[in-house]
C-alpha positions in Angstrom: 7.8 18.5 -12.1 7.9 20.8 -9.1 5.6 20.8 -6.1 3.8 23.8 -7.6 3.1 22.1 -10.9 2.0 19.0 -9.1 -0.5 21.1 -7.2 -1.7 22.8 -10.3 -2.0 19.7 -12.5 -3.5 17.2 -10.0 -7.0 17.0 -8.8 -7.8 18.6 -5.4 -9.7 16.3 -3.1 -13.2 17.5 -2.3 -13.4 19.3 1.0 -14.7 17.2 3.8 -17.9 18.4 5.3 -18.3 19.4 9.0 -20.9 16.6 9.4 -18.4 14.0 8.1 -15.7 15.2 10.5 -18.1 14.9 13.4 -19.2 11.4 12.2 -15.6 10.2 12.0 -14.3 11.8 15.2 -17.3 10.7 17.3 -16.0 7.2 16.9 -12.6 8.0 18.4 -13.5 7.2 21.9 -14.9 3.7 21.3 -13.2 2.4 18.2 -10.4 0.6 20.0 -6.9 1.5 21.0 -3.7 2.4 19.1 -0.2 1.3 19.9 2.6 3.8 19.3 6.0 2.3 18.8 9.1 4.4 18.4 11.7 6.8 19.8 10.5 8.3 23.1 11.7 11.5 24.6 11.1 14.3 27.1 10.8 17.9 26.1 11.7 20.8 28.4 10.9 24.4 27.6 12.6 27.3 29.3 10.9 30.6 28.5 11.7 34.2 29.3 12.9 37.6 28.1 16.2 38.8 26.8 17.1 42.4 27.9 20.8 42.4 27.7 23.9 40.7 26.3 26.2 38.8 28.7 29.4 40.6 29.8 31.1 37.2 29.6 30.5 36.5 26.0 28.5 38.0 23.1 25.4 35.9 23.9 21.9 36.9 25.1 21.0 36.6 28.8 17.6 35.0 29.3 15.7 36.1 32.3 13.6 33.0 33.0 9.9 33.4 33.6 8.6 29.9 33.2 9.8 26.3 32.7 7.8 23.2 31.9 8.2 19.7 30.6 6.0 17.6 28.3 6.0 14.4 26.3 8.3 14.4 23.3 9.0 12.5 20.1 6.8 9.4 19.9 5.4 10.2 23.3 3.9 13.3 21.7 1.8 11.0 19.5 0.2 9.5 22.6 -0.3 13.1 23.9 -2.1 14.0 20.7 -4.2 10.8 20.8 -5.2 11.5 24.4 -6.4 15.1 23.4 -8.5 13.5 20.7 -10.1 11.0 23.0 -8.2 8.0 21.5 -6.7 5.5 23.9 -3.2 4.4 23.2 -0.2 2.5 24.6 3.4 3.9 24.2 6.0 1.2 23.4 9.7 2.2 23.4 12.9 2.5 25.3 14.0 5.0 28.0 17.1 5.3 30.2 17.5 4.3 33.8 17.9 7.9 34.8 16.2 11.0 36.3 14.8 12.1 32.9 13.3 8.6 32.5 11.6 8.9 35.9 10.2 12.3 35.0 8.9 10.9 31.7 7.2 8.0 33.4 5.6 10.3 35.9 4.2 12.5 33.1 2.8 9.5 31.3 1.1 8.3 34.5 -0.2 11.8 35.2 -1.9 11.7 31.8 -3.6 8.4 32.7 -1.5 6.6 30.1 0.0 3.2 30.6 3.8 2.7 31.1 3.5 -1.0 30.5 5.1 -0.7 27.0 8.3 1.0 28.3 11.6 -0.8 28.5 14.4 0.6 30.6 18.0 0.6 29.2 20.8 1.2 31.6 23.2 1.7 28.7 21.7 4.8 27.1 20.2 8.0 28.4 16.5 9.0 28.0 16.3 11.4 25.1 15.9 14.9 26.5 15.6 18.1 24.6 15.6 21.5 26.2 14.4 24.5 24.2 15.3 28.0 25.4 12.8 30.5 24.0 11.5 34.0 24.1 8.1 35.2 23.0 9.5 35.7 19.5 12.2 33.2 18.9 14.1 30.1 20.0 17.5 31.0 21.3 19.0 27.4 21.4 18.1 23.8 21.8 20.2 21.4 24.0 19.9 17.7 23.2 20.9 14.7 25.4 20.7 11.5 23.4 22.3 8.3 22.1 21.2 7.4 18.6 23.1 4.2 18.3 21.2 0.9 17.7 19.7 -0.8 20.6 21.7 -3.6 22.3 20.4 -7.0 21.3 19.0 -7.8 24.7 17.2 -4.5 24.9 15.7 -5.0 21.4 14.5 -8.5 22.5 12.9 -7.1 25.6 11.1 -4.5 23.5 9.8 -7.2 21.1 8.6 -9.2 24.0 6.7 -6.2 25.3 5.1 -5.8 21.9 4.2 -9.4 21.7 2.6 -9.3 25.2 0.2 -6.4 24.4 -0.3 -6.4 20.6 -3.5 -8.3 20.5 -5.2 -5.6 22.5 -4.7 -2.9 19.8 -6.6 -2.2 16.5 -3.9 0.0 14.9 -0.2 0.7 15.2 1.9 3.8 14.5 5.7 3.5 13.9 7.1 6.9 14.9 10.7 7.0 13.7 13.0 9.9 14.7 16.1 7.9 13.8 17.2 7.7 17.4 18.0 3.9 17.3 14.7 2.3 18.5 13.2 1.2 15.2 15.5 -1.4 13.7 14.5 -3.4 10.7 13.6 -6.3 13.0 11.2 -4.2 15.2 9.7 -2.4 12.2 9.0 -5.7 10.4 7.8 -7.4 13.6 5.1 -4.7 14.0 4.2 -4.5 10.3 3.9 -8.2 9.7 1.8 -8.7 12.8 -0.5 -5.9 11.7 -0.8 -7.3 8.2 -1.5 -10.9 9.5 -4.3 -9.6 11.7 -5.7 -7.1 9.1 -4.9 -4.1 11.3 -3.8 -0.6 10.2 -0.1 0.2 10.5 1.1 3.7 9.7 4.6 5.0 9.6 6.1 8.5 10.2 9.6 7.7 8.8 13.0 8.7 10.0 15.2 10.8 7.8 18.2 8.4 7.9 16.4 5.1 8.3 16.5 2.6 5.4 13.1 3.0 3.8 12.9 -0.8 3.1 12.4 -1.2 6.9 8.9 0.1 6.3 7.9 -2.2 3.5 4.4 -3.6 3.8 2.9 -0.9 5.9 -0.6 0.5 5.4 0.5 4.1 5.0 3.8 6.1 4.9 3.8 9.8 5.8 7.0 11.6 5.1 7.4 15.3 4.8 8.8 16.7 1.5 12.4 16.6 2.7 12.1 13.0 3.9 10.2 12.0 0.8 13.1 13.2 -1.4 15.7 11.4 0.7 13.7 8.2 0.6 13.1 8.5 -3.2 16.8 9.0 -3.8 17.7 6.1 -1.5 15.5 3.8 -3.6 17.5 4.7 -6.7 15.2 7.4 -8.2 17.2 10.6 -7.9 15.6 11.8 -11.1 12.1 11.7 -9.4 12.8 13.8 -6.3 11.0 16.9 -7.8 8.1 14.9 -9.1 5.7 14.5 -6.2 3.2 12.3 -8.0 6.1 10.1 -9.2 7.4 9.8 -5.6 4.0 8.7 -4.3 3.9 6.0 -7.0 7.4 4.8 -6.2 6.7 4.5 -2.5 3.5 2.5 -3.0 5.1 0.2 -5.6 8.5 -0.4 -4.2 7.6 -0.4 -0.5 4.4 -2.4 -1.0 2.2 0.2 0.7 -1.6 0.7 0.5 -1.3 4.5 0.8 1.2 7.3 0.9 0.9 10.9 2.1 3.6 13.6 1.6 3.1 16.6 3.9 4.0 19.8 2.1 4.1 22.4 4.9 2.3 25.5 3.7 1.2 23.8 0.5 -0.9 21.1 2.3 -0.6 17.4 1.5 -0.2 15.1 -1.5 -1.7 11.7 -1.2 -2.3 8.5 -3.2 -3.9 5.2 -2.6 -2.8 2.0 -4.4 -4.6 1.7 -7.7 -5.8 5.3 -7.7 -4.6 8.6 -9.1 -2.7 11.0 -6.7 -4.5 14.1 -5.4 -3.7 17.0 -3.1 -5.4 19.0 -0.4 -4.4 22.6 0.5 -3.9 24.1 3.9 -5.6 27.1 5.4 -2.9 27.8 8.1 -2.2 31.5 7.9 -0.3 31.8 11.2 2.8 29.7 11.8 4.5 30.1 15.1 6.2 26.7 15.6 6.2 23.7 13.2 7.5 21.3 15.8 5.0 18.5 16.5 2.9 19.2 13.4 3.9 15.9 11.9 3.0 14.1 15.1 -0.5 15.6 15.0 -0.9 14.7 11.4 0.0 11.0 11.8 -2.1 10.7 15.0 -5.2 12.1 13.1 -4.5 10.2 9.9 -4.3 6.9 11.8 -7.3 7.6 14.0 -9.5 8.7 11.1 -8.6 5.6 9.0 -9.4 3.4 12.0 -12.7 5.2 12.4 -13.6 4.3 8.8 -12.6 7.4 6.9 -11.3 7.3 3.4 -7.7 8.4 2.8 -8.8 11.8 1.5 -11.1 12.3 4.5 -8.3 11.3 6.9 -5.9 13.7 5.1 -8.3 16.6 5.4 -8.7 15.9 9.1 -5.0 15.5 9.6 -4.3 18.7 7.7 -6.7 20.7 9.8 -5.1 19.3 13.0 -1.6 20.3 11.8 -2.9 23.7 10.9 -4.0 24.2 14.5 -0.8 23.2 16.2 1.6 25.2 14.0 0.0 28.3 15.5 0.9 27.2 19.0 4.2 27.4 20.9 6.3 24.2 21.1 5.0 20.6 20.5 1.3 20.9 21.0 -1.9 19.0 20.6 -5.3 19.6 19.1 -8.8 18.8 20.5 -12.0 18.2 18.6 -13.4 21.7 19.1 -10.2 23.2 17.7 -10.4 20.8 14.8 -13.9 21.9 13.8 -13.1 25.6 14.3 -10.1 25.3 11.9 -12.3 23.4 9.4 -14.7 26.3 9.3 -11.7 28.7 8.6 -10.4 26.4 5.9 -13.8 26.3 4.1 -13.9 30.1 4.1 -10.4 30.5 2.7 -10.6 28.0 -0.1 
């Protein structure tokens, strides 16, 4: 079964009303805080025009017009939550270096706490520089070490989690497979959340063992990640069966819910004990897909914490992702943009 036949043969979730979106999102500012645990990075954008080819090599010469930095990787989740009026704590590891200093300053400038950060002298702060024009990305330069955390650094991160966990009503594991989220850390967060009846959602890493996430409330892979996870669980014959993959994830990873983001085809979703369904997207302009998954997991988690059903949360998350893909670089969405996009979605369906 292909993604297309899944969409055509599975029920479409009823479109959420504007009134219900308002009812859910109005709770964002006073429903309690969310802890974001995962790989943290700094994004730099270098923007300009290309008018000639270098005489030194057959490469474009960028005439720089503007440069800026922003929170990246799991830090972009906190950026998204801030834009939505949701308070959060970022918990992860950065290096003892200049990029780590800049990242801390950005976090403080956004009135976010740095209490959850652990410094590691043995690894650099993850730093990604994107060189772009108005029409395309020329290149990306990455500085990172994706090896596992040293035992003492992992212990300090767990201690930091233990110190603050009781103050938070939901948790997001944001895994970019950069070494932060070991099985020990994932299970520490998941088991704590389960023991205290709190929501724990996971945006999985493409190369992380999926069993690390067992017991979470919700898993949200994109289609590529879903196929890799399904195959790693021993079900290679199911990688083109989206409904089948959702069932496998819930059963074998002991999840309450699973959502597979399908890019331009929307989202496929399933709750334990219920039939799978899908929601379409109304995004008709895609400039940059970077960060769309961050926005989706931020909104899914926030909406569930605010009392939304899975289908309602998915509609809200899908609207948010539709907004940010039309923006340059990793971006955020505010509540006004969310409602405006919802109006467009209703008109296009």
